[in-house]
C-alpha positions in Angstrom: 78.2 296.2 191.7 76.4 293.1 190.1 78.4 290.2 188.6 78.7 290.0 184.9 77.2 286.9 183.4 78.8 285.5 180.2 75.8 284.5 178.3 77.6 284.8 175.0 80.0 282.0 175.8 79.2 278.4 174.9 78.2 276.2 177.8 80.8 273.6 177.0 83.1 274.3 179.9 86.0 276.7 180.7 87.4 277.1 177.2 89.9 274.5 176.0 89.7 272.4 173.0 86.4 271.0 171.7 86.2 267.8 169.9 84.6 267.6 166.5 81.3 265.9 166.6 81.6 263.9 163.5 80.8 260.3 164.4 82.0 259.0 161.0 85.6 259.5 162.0 86.0 257.0 164.9 89.4 256.9 166.6 91.4 253.8 166.0 92.7 252.3 169.2 96.4 252.3 169.9 97.9 248.9 169.0 98.8 246.8 172.1 102.3 245.4 172.1 102.9 241.7 172.3 104.5 240.9 175.6 106.5 237.8 175.2 108.2 237.8 178.6 107.1 237.4 182.2 107.6 239.8 185.1 110.4 237.5 186.3 112.3 238.4 183.1 112.4 242.0 184.2 115.5 241.4 186.2 118.5 243.7 186.5 120.7 241.1 184.9 118.6 241.0 181.7 120.1 244.2 180.2 119.1 243.4 176.6 115.5 243.5 177.5 115.8 246.6 179.8 117.5 248.6 177.0 114.3 248.4 175.0 112.6 250.6 177.6 115.2 253.3 177.9 115.8 256.1 175.4 119.2 257.0 174.0 119.5 259.7 176.5 118.9 257.2 179.3 115.4 258.1 180.3 112.9 255.4 181.2 110.0 255.3 178.9 106.5 255.9 180.4 103.8 253.3 180.4 101.9 255.2 177.7 104.6 254.5 175.2 105.7 251.1 176.4 102.2 249.7 176.7 103.2 247.4 179.6 100.8 246.3 182.3 101.0 248.2 185.6 102.8 245.5 187.6 105.4 245.2 184.8 105.8 249.0 184.6 106.4 249.2 188.4 109.1 246.5 188.2 110.8 248.1 185.2 112.3 251.2 186.9 113.4 249.2 189.8 115.3 246.8 187.6 116.8 249.6 185.4 118.0 251.5 188.5 119.6 248.4 190.0 121.4 247.6 186.7 122.6 251.2 186.7 123.9 250.9 190.2 125.8 247.8 189.4 127.2 249.4 186.2 125.5 246.9 184.0 123.7 249.7 182.1 124.4 253.4 181.5 
């Protein structure tokens, strides 16, 4: 039995969403946060700074929402978890 070919489908891929092709509506870039601390300030003892990157439920915010550079974001969970172990943070 021969395979069916879907010639009536658009050649844009496997379904999913398609973007509107209007070039007049350009996306505005996400604003970058001002980082006024160094990676050394991401210490487990600096709980006031670490609380800015934790939700009320205690979850660590992802890099997409914090806007931190990658080395800072790697240091952040380490410091938060150390502060939690030493009962400096909940």
